[in-house]
mmCIF entry with sequence, helices, sheets and N, C-alpha, C, O atoms, coordinates in Angstrom:
data_MODEL
# 
_entry.id   MODEL 
# 
_entity.id                         1 
_entity.type                       polymer 
_entity.pdbx_number_of_molecules   1 
# 
_entity_poly.entity_id                      1 
_entity_poly.type                           'polypeptide(L)' 
_entity_poly.nstd_linkage                   no 
_entity_poly.nstd_monomer                   no 
_entity_poly.pdbx_seq_one_letter_code       
;(UNK)(UNK)(UNK)(UNK)(UNK)(UNK)(UNK)(UNK)(UNK)(UNK)(UNK)(UNK)(UNK)(UNK)(UNK)(UNK)
(UNK)(UNK)(UNK)(UNK)(UNK)(UNK)(UNK)(UNK)(UNK)(UNK)(UNK)(UNK)(UNK)(UNK)(UNK)(UNK)
(UNK)
;
_entity_poly.pdbx_seq_one_letter_code_can   XXXXXXXXXXXXXXXXXXXXXXXXXXXXXXXXX 
_entity_poly.pdbx_strand_id                 A 
# 
loop_
_entity_poly_seq.entity_id 
_entity_poly_seq.num 
_entity_poly_seq.mon_id 
_entity_poly_seq.hetero 
1 1  UNK n 
1 2  UNK n 
1 3  UNK n 
1 4  UNK n 
1 5  UNK n 
1 6  UNK n 
1 7  UNK n 
1 8  UNK n 
1 9  UNK n 
1 10 UNK n 
1 11 UNK n 
1 12 UNK n 
1 13 UNK n 
1 14 UNK n 
1 15 UNK n 
1 16 UNK n 
1 17 UNK n 
1 18 UNK n 
1 19 UNK n 
1 20 UNK n 
1 21 UNK n 
1 22 UNK n 
1 23 UNK n 
1 24 UNK n 
1 25 UNK n 
1 26 UNK n 
1 27 UNK n 
1 28 UNK n 
1 29 UNK n 
1 30 UNK n 
1 31 UNK n 
1 32 UNK n 
1 33 UNK n 
# 
_struct_asym.id          A 
_struct_asym.entity_id   1 
# 
loop_
_struct_conf.conf_type_id 
_struct_conf.id 
_struct_conf.pdbx_PDB_helix_id 
_struct_conf.beg_label_comp_id 
_struct_conf.beg_label_asym_id 
_struct_conf.beg_label_seq_id 
_struct_conf.pdbx_beg_PDB_ins_code 
_struct_conf.end_label_comp_id 
_struct_conf.end_label_asym_id 
_struct_conf.end_label_seq_id 
_struct_conf.pdbx_end_PDB_ins_code 
_struct_conf.beg_auth_comp_id 
_struct_conf.beg_auth_asym_id 
_struct_conf.beg_auth_seq_id 
_struct_conf.end_auth_comp_id 
_struct_conf.end_auth_asym_id 
_struct_conf.end_auth_seq_id 
_struct_conf.pdbx_PDB_helix_class 
_struct_conf.details 
_struct_conf.pdbx_PDB_helix_length 
HELX_P HELX_P1 AA1 UNK A 2  ? UNK A 4  ? UNK A 2  UNK A 4  5 ? 3  
HELX_P HELX_P2 AA2 UNK A 8  ? UNK A 11 ? UNK A 8  UNK A 11 5 ? 4  
HELX_P HELX_P3 AA3 UNK A 15 ? UNK A 32 ? UNK A 15 UNK A 32 1 ? 18 
# 
_struct_conf_type.id          HELX_P 
_struct_conf_type.criteria    ? 
_struct_conf_type.reference   ? 
# 
loop_
_atom_site.group_PDB 
_atom_site.id 
_atom_site.type_symbol 
_atom_site.label_atom_id 
_atom_site.label_alt_id 
_atom_site.label_comp_id 
_atom_site.label_asym_id 
_atom_site.label_entity_id 
_atom_site.label_seq_id 
_atom_site.pdbx_PDB_ins_code 
_atom_site.Cartn_x 
_atom_site.Cartn_y 
_atom_site.Cartn_z 
_atom_site.occupancy 
_atom_site.B_iso_or_equiv 
_atom_site.pdbx_formal_charge 
_atom_site.auth_seq_id 
_atom_site.auth_comp_id 
_atom_site.auth_asym_id 
_atom_site.auth_atom_id 
_atom_site.pdbx_PDB_model_num 
ATOM 1   N N  . UNK A 1 1  ? 0.837   -1.216  0.000  1.00 0.00 ? 1  UNK A N  1 
ATOM 2   C CA . UNK A 1 1  ? 0.000   0.000   0.000  1.00 0.00 ? 1  UNK A CA 1 
ATOM 3   C C  . UNK A 1 1  ? 0.869   1.262   0.000  1.00 0.00 ? 1  UNK A C  1 
ATOM 4   O O  . UNK A 1 1  ? 0.471   2.295   -0.538 1.00 0.00 ? 1  UNK A O  1 
ATOM 5   N N  . UNK A 1 2  ? 2.052   1.170   0.605  1.00 0.00 ? 2  UNK A N  1 
ATOM 6   C CA . UNK A 1 2  ? 2.866   2.382   0.722  1.00 0.00 ? 2  UNK A CA 1 
ATOM 7   C C  . UNK A 1 2  ? 3.130   3.101   -0.595 1.00 0.00 ? 2  UNK A C  1 
ATOM 8   O O  . UNK A 1 2  ? 3.037   4.327   -0.643 1.00 0.00 ? 2  UNK A O  1 
ATOM 9   N N  . UNK A 1 3  ? 3.461   2.371   -1.681 1.00 0.00 ? 3  UNK A N  1 
ATOM 10  C CA . UNK A 1 3  ? 3.760   3.065   -2.943 1.00 0.00 ? 3  UNK A CA 1 
ATOM 11  C C  . UNK A 1 3  ? 2.591   3.902   -3.448 1.00 0.00 ? 3  UNK A C  1 
ATOM 12  O O  . UNK A 1 3  ? 2.800   4.867   -4.183 1.00 0.00 ? 3  UNK A O  1 
ATOM 13  N N  . UNK A 1 4  ? 1.362   3.551   -3.065 1.00 0.00 ? 4  UNK A N  1 
ATOM 14  C CA . UNK A 1 4  ? 0.187   4.282   -3.540 1.00 0.00 ? 4  UNK A CA 1 
ATOM 15  C C  . UNK A 1 4  ? -0.006  5.578   -2.778 1.00 0.00 ? 4  UNK A C  1 
ATOM 16  O O  . UNK A 1 4  ? -0.729  6.468   -3.225 1.00 0.00 ? 4  UNK A O  1 
ATOM 17  N N  . UNK A 1 5  ? 0.642   5.684   -1.622 1.00 0.00 ? 5  UNK A N  1 
ATOM 18  C CA . UNK A 1 5  ? 0.466   6.885   -0.809 1.00 0.00 ? 5  UNK A CA 1 
ATOM 19  C C  . UNK A 1 5  ? 1.698   7.767   -0.901 1.00 0.00 ? 5  UNK A C  1 
ATOM 20  O O  . UNK A 1 5  ? 2.755   7.407   -0.382 1.00 0.00 ? 5  UNK A O  1 
ATOM 21  N N  . UNK A 1 6  ? 1.577   8.934   -1.562 1.00 0.00 ? 6  UNK A N  1 
ATOM 22  C CA . UNK A 1 6  ? 2.706   9.847   -1.717 1.00 0.00 ? 6  UNK A CA 1 
ATOM 23  C C  . UNK A 1 6  ? 3.150   10.407  -0.375 1.00 0.00 ? 6  UNK A C  1 
ATOM 24  O O  . UNK A 1 6  ? 2.319   10.745  0.468  1.00 0.00 ? 6  UNK A O  1 
ATOM 25  N N  . UNK A 1 7  ? 4.454   10.505  -0.177 1.00 0.00 ? 7  UNK A N  1 
ATOM 26  C CA . UNK A 1 7  ? 4.976   11.045  1.078  1.00 0.00 ? 7  UNK A CA 1 
ATOM 27  C C  . UNK A 1 7  ? 5.209   12.541  0.961  1.00 0.00 ? 7  UNK A C  1 
ATOM 28  O O  . UNK A 1 7  ? 5.758   13.017  -0.033 1.00 0.00 ? 7  UNK A O  1 
ATOM 29  N N  . UNK A 1 8  ? 4.795   13.266  1.964  1.00 0.00 ? 8  UNK A N  1 
ATOM 30  C CA . UNK A 1 8  ? 4.915   14.717  2.125  1.00 0.00 ? 8  UNK A CA 1 
ATOM 31  C C  . UNK A 1 8  ? 5.441   15.553  0.963  1.00 0.00 ? 8  UNK A C  1 
ATOM 32  O O  . UNK A 1 8  ? 4.657   16.127  0.207  1.00 0.00 ? 8  UNK A O  1 
ATOM 33  N N  . UNK A 1 9  ? 6.773   15.625  0.815  1.00 0.00 ? 9  UNK A N  1 
ATOM 34  C CA . UNK A 1 9  ? 7.399   16.576  -0.111 1.00 0.00 ? 9  UNK A CA 1 
ATOM 35  C C  . UNK A 1 9  ? 6.880   16.452  -1.543 1.00 0.00 ? 9  UNK A C  1 
ATOM 36  O O  . UNK A 1 9  ? 6.763   17.456  -2.245 1.00 0.00 ? 9  UNK A O  1 
ATOM 37  N N  . UNK A 1 10 ? 6.572   15.242  -1.977 1.00 0.00 ? 10 UNK A N  1 
ATOM 38  C CA . UNK A 1 10 ? 6.160   15.034  -3.366 1.00 0.00 ? 10 UNK A CA 1 
ATOM 39  C C  . UNK A 1 10 ? 4.884   15.794  -3.697 1.00 0.00 ? 10 UNK A C  1 
ATOM 40  O O  . UNK A 1 10 ? 4.759   16.372  -4.777 1.00 0.00 ? 10 UNK A O  1 
ATOM 41  N N  . UNK A 1 11 ? 3.941   15.792  -2.767 1.00 0.00 ? 11 UNK A N  1 
ATOM 42  C CA . UNK A 1 11 ? 2.664   16.470  -3.002 1.00 0.00 ? 11 UNK A CA 1 
ATOM 43  C C  . UNK A 1 11 ? 2.499   17.678  -2.087 1.00 0.00 ? 11 UNK A C  1 
ATOM 44  O O  . UNK A 1 11 ? 1.377   18.081  -1.780 1.00 0.00 ? 11 UNK A O  1 
ATOM 45  N N  . UNK A 1 12 ? 3.616   18.254  -1.655 1.00 0.00 ? 12 UNK A N  1 
ATOM 46  C CA . UNK A 1 12 ? 3.545   19.432  -0.799 1.00 0.00 ? 12 UNK A CA 1 
ATOM 47  C C  . UNK A 1 12 ? 3.097   19.084  0.610  1.00 0.00 ? 12 UNK A C  1 
ATOM 48  O O  . UNK A 1 12 ? 2.704   19.961  1.380  1.00 0.00 ? 12 UNK A O  1 
ATOM 49  N N  . UNK A 1 13 ? 3.158   17.797  0.946  1.00 0.00 ? 13 UNK A N  1 
ATOM 50  C CA . UNK A 1 13 ? 2.819   17.380  2.304  1.00 0.00 ? 13 UNK A CA 1 
ATOM 51  C C  . UNK A 1 13 ? 1.369   17.657  2.655  1.00 0.00 ? 13 UNK A C  1 
ATOM 52  O O  . UNK A 1 13 ? 1.078   18.194  3.724  1.00 0.00 ? 13 UNK A O  1 
ATOM 53  N N  . UNK A 1 14 ? 0.445   17.290  1.751  1.00 0.00 ? 14 UNK A N  1 
ATOM 54  C CA . UNK A 1 14 ? -0.969  17.535  2.052  1.00 0.00 ? 14 UNK A CA 1 
ATOM 55  C C  . UNK A 1 14 ? -1.564  16.330  2.768  1.00 0.00 ? 14 UNK A C  1 
ATOM 56  O O  . UNK A 1 14 ? -1.806  15.300  2.139  1.00 0.00 ? 14 UNK A O  1 
ATOM 57  N N  . UNK A 1 15 ? -1.804  16.440  4.077  1.00 0.00 ? 15 UNK A N  1 
ATOM 58  C CA . UNK A 1 15 ? -2.287  15.331  4.907  1.00 0.00 ? 15 UNK A CA 1 
ATOM 59  C C  . UNK A 1 15 ? -3.674  14.853  4.499  1.00 0.00 ? 15 UNK A C  1 
ATOM 60  O O  . UNK A 1 15 ? -3.986  13.669  4.631  1.00 0.00 ? 15 UNK A O  1 
ATOM 61  N N  . UNK A 1 16 ? -4.505  15.764  4.006  1.00 0.00 ? 16 UNK A N  1 
ATOM 62  C CA . UNK A 1 16 ? -5.862  15.376  3.603  1.00 0.00 ? 16 UNK A CA 1 
ATOM 63  C C  . UNK A 1 16 ? -5.808  14.399  2.430  1.00 0.00 ? 16 UNK A C  1 
ATOM 64  O O  . UNK A 1 16 ? -6.525  13.398  2.410  1.00 0.00 ? 16 UNK A O  1 
ATOM 65  N N  . UNK A 1 17 ? -4.946  14.702  1.451  1.00 0.00 ? 17 UNK A N  1 
ATOM 66  C CA . UNK A 1 17 ? -4.820  13.837  0.271  1.00 0.00 ? 17 UNK A CA 1 
ATOM 67  C C  . UNK A 1 17 ? -4.308  12.467  0.690  1.00 0.00 ? 17 UNK A C  1 
ATOM 68  O O  . UNK A 1 17 ? -4.822  11.434  0.259  1.00 0.00 ? 17 UNK A O  1 
ATOM 69  N N  . UNK A 1 18 ? -3.273  12.479  1.549  1.00 0.00 ? 18 UNK A N  1 
ATOM 70  C CA . UNK A 1 18 ? -2.687  11.221  2.009  1.00 0.00 ? 18 UNK A CA 1 
ATOM 71  C C  . UNK A 1 18 ? -3.695  10.412  2.811  1.00 0.00 ? 18 UNK A C  1 
ATOM 72  O O  . UNK A 1 18 ? -3.797  9.195   2.649  1.00 0.00 ? 18 UNK A O  1 
ATOM 73  N N  . UNK A 1 19 ? -4.436  11.090  3.671  1.00 0.00 ? 19 UNK A N  1 
ATOM 74  C CA . UNK A 1 19 ? -5.415  10.399  4.515  1.00 0.00 ? 19 UNK A CA 1 
ATOM 75  C C  . UNK A 1 19 ? -6.515  9.776   3.660  1.00 0.00 ? 19 UNK A C  1 
ATOM 76  O O  . UNK A 1 19 ? -6.919  8.639   3.905  1.00 0.00 ? 19 UNK A O  1 
ATOM 77  N N  . UNK A 1 20 ? -7.002  10.507  2.662  1.00 0.00 ? 20 UNK A N  1 
ATOM 78  C CA . UNK A 1 20 ? -8.078  9.984   1.819  1.00 0.00 ? 20 UNK A CA 1 
ATOM 79  C C  . UNK A 1 20 ? -7.565  8.825   0.967  1.00 0.00 ? 20 UNK A C  1 
ATOM 80  O O  . UNK A 1 20 ? -8.269  7.834   0.773  1.00 0.00 ? 20 UNK A O  1 
ATOM 81  N N  . UNK A 1 21 ? -6.349  8.949   0.463  1.00 0.00 ? 21 UNK A N  1 
ATOM 82  C CA . UNK A 1 21 ? -5.769  7.881   -0.351 1.00 0.00 ? 21 UNK A CA 1 
ATOM 83  C C  . UNK A 1 21 ? -5.572  6.626   0.492  1.00 0.00 ? 21 UNK A C  1 
ATOM 84  O O  . UNK A 1 21 ? -5.860  5.514   0.049  1.00 0.00 ? 21 UNK A O  1 
ATOM 85  N N  . UNK A 1 22 ? -5.074  6.820   1.717  1.00 0.00 ? 22 UNK A N  1 
ATOM 86  C CA . UNK A 1 22 ? -4.852  5.690   2.618  1.00 0.00 ? 22 UNK A CA 1 
ATOM 87  C C  . UNK A 1 22 ? -6.179  5.020   2.961  1.00 0.00 ? 22 UNK A C  1 
ATOM 88  O O  . UNK A 1 22 ? -6.269  3.794   3.023  1.00 0.00 ? 22 UNK A O  1 
ATOM 89  N N  . UNK A 1 23 ? -7.210  5.842   3.183  1.00 0.00 ? 23 UNK A N  1 
ATOM 90  C CA . UNK A 1 23 ? -8.530  5.300   3.515  1.00 0.00 ? 23 UNK A CA 1 
ATOM 91  C C  . UNK A 1 23 ? -9.060  4.463   2.351  1.00 0.00 ? 23 UNK A C  1 
ATOM 92  O O  . UNK A 1 23 ? -9.627  3.392   2.567  1.00 0.00 ? 23 UNK A O  1 
ATOM 93  N N  . UNK A 1 24 ? -8.878  4.945   1.121  1.00 0.00 ? 24 UNK A N  1 
ATOM 94  C CA . UNK A 1 24 ? -9.357  4.206   -0.045 1.00 0.00 ? 24 UNK A CA 1 
ATOM 95  C C  . UNK A 1 24 ? -8.608  2.889   -0.185 1.00 0.00 ? 24 UNK A C  1 
ATOM 96  O O  . UNK A 1 24 ? -9.193  1.873   -0.560 1.00 0.00 ? 24 UNK A O  1 
ATOM 97  N N  . UNK A 1 25 ? -7.295  2.907   0.119  1.00 0.00 ? 25 UNK A N  1 
ATOM 98  C CA . UNK A 1 25 ? -6.497  1.677   0.061  1.00 0.00 ? 25 UNK A CA 1 
ATOM 99  C C  . UNK A 1 25 ? -7.016  0.666   1.074  1.00 0.00 ? 25 UNK A C  1 
ATOM 100 O O  . UNK A 1 25 ? -7.154  -0.520  0.771  1.00 0.00 ? 25 UNK A O  1 
ATOM 101 N N  . UNK A 1 26 ? -7.303  1.148   2.282  1.00 0.00 ? 26 UNK A N  1 
ATOM 102 C CA . UNK A 1 26 ? -7.789  0.256   3.340  1.00 0.00 ? 26 UNK A CA 1 
ATOM 103 C C  . UNK A 1 26 ? -9.140  -0.339  2.955  1.00 0.00 ? 26 UNK A C  1 
ATOM 104 O O  . UNK A 1 26 ? -9.380  -1.529  3.157  1.00 0.00 ? 26 UNK A O  1 
ATOM 105 N N  . UNK A 1 27 ? -10.022 0.495   2.398  1.00 0.00 ? 27 UNK A N  1 
ATOM 106 C CA . UNK A 1 27 ? -11.347 0.026   1.981  1.00 0.00 ? 27 UNK A CA 1 
ATOM 107 C C  . UNK A 1 27 ? -11.215 -1.013  0.868  1.00 0.00 ? 27 UNK A C  1 
ATOM 108 O O  . UNK A 1 27 ? -11.904 -2.034  0.875  1.00 0.00 ? 27 UNK A O  1 
ATOM 109 N N  . UNK A 1 28 ? -10.316 -0.740  -0.097 1.00 0.00 ? 28 UNK A N  1 
ATOM 110 C CA . UNK A 1 28 ? -10.126 -1.675  -1.209 1.00 0.00 ? 28 UNK A CA 1 
ATOM 111 C C  . UNK A 1 28 ? -9.594  -3.012  -0.701 1.00 0.00 ? 28 UNK A C  1 
ATOM 112 O O  . UNK A 1 28 ? -10.065 -4.070  -1.118 1.00 0.00 ? 28 UNK A O  1 
ATOM 113 N N  . UNK A 1 29 ? -8.618  -2.964  0.192  1.00 0.00 ? 29 UNK A N  1 
ATOM 114 C CA . UNK A 1 29 ? -8.030  -4.191  0.732  1.00 0.00 ? 29 UNK A CA 1 
ATOM 115 C C  . UNK A 1 29 ? -9.050  -4.964  1.561  1.00 0.00 ? 29 UNK A C  1 
ATOM 116 O O  . UNK A 1 29 ? -9.134  -6.188  1.464  1.00 0.00 ? 29 UNK A O  1 
ATOM 117 N N  . UNK A 1 30 ? -9.817  -4.256  2.371  1.00 0.00 ? 30 UNK A N  1 
ATOM 118 C CA . UNK A 1 30 ? -10.790 -4.930  3.232  1.00 0.00 ? 30 UNK A CA 1 
ATOM 119 C C  . UNK A 1 30 ? -11.900 -5.563  2.395  1.00 0.00 ? 30 UNK A C  1 
ATOM 120 O O  . UNK A 1 30 ? -12.474 -6.580  2.786  1.00 0.00 ? 30 UNK A O  1 
ATOM 121 N N  . UNK A 1 31 ? -12.201 -4.961  1.243  1.00 0.00 ? 31 UNK A N  1 
ATOM 122 C CA . UNK A 1 31 ? -13.252 -5.522  0.390  1.00 0.00 ? 31 UNK A CA 1 
ATOM 123 C C  . UNK A 1 31 ? -12.754 -6.788  -0.300 1.00 0.00 ? 31 UNK A C  1 
ATOM 124 O O  . UNK A 1 31 ? -13.551 -7.646  -0.681 1.00 0.00 ? 31 UNK A O  1 
ATOM 125 N N  . UNK A 1 32 ? -11.438 -6.903  -0.460 1.00 0.00 ? 32 UNK A N  1 
ATOM 126 C CA . UNK A 1 32 ? -10.871 -8.095  -1.104 1.00 0.00 ? 32 UNK A CA 1 
ATOM 127 C C  . UNK A 1 32 ? -10.794 -9.262  -0.131 1.00 0.00 ? 32 UNK A C  1 
ATOM 128 O O  . UNK A 1 32 ? -10.785 -10.419 -0.551 1.00 0.00 ? 32 UNK A O  1 
ATOM 129 N N  . UNK A 1 33 ? -10.738 -8.971  1.160  1.00 0.00 ? 33 UNK A N  1 
ATOM 130 C CA . UNK A 1 33 ? -10.595 -10.034 2.157  1.00 0.00 ? 33 UNK A CA 1 
ATOM 131 C C  . UNK A 1 33 ? -11.895 -10.800 2.353  1.00 0.00 ? 33 UNK A C  1 
ATOM 132 O O  . UNK A 1 33 ? -11.947 -11.729 3.159  1.00 0.00 ? 33 UNK A O  1 
# 
């Protein structure tokens, strides 16, 4: 999952974007289980 979530400097360190992307990853993974 880490590669899908950009780290700070790349996207100007926008926590909202990272949080939403991480949430979508978690939802996608949980739906596969």
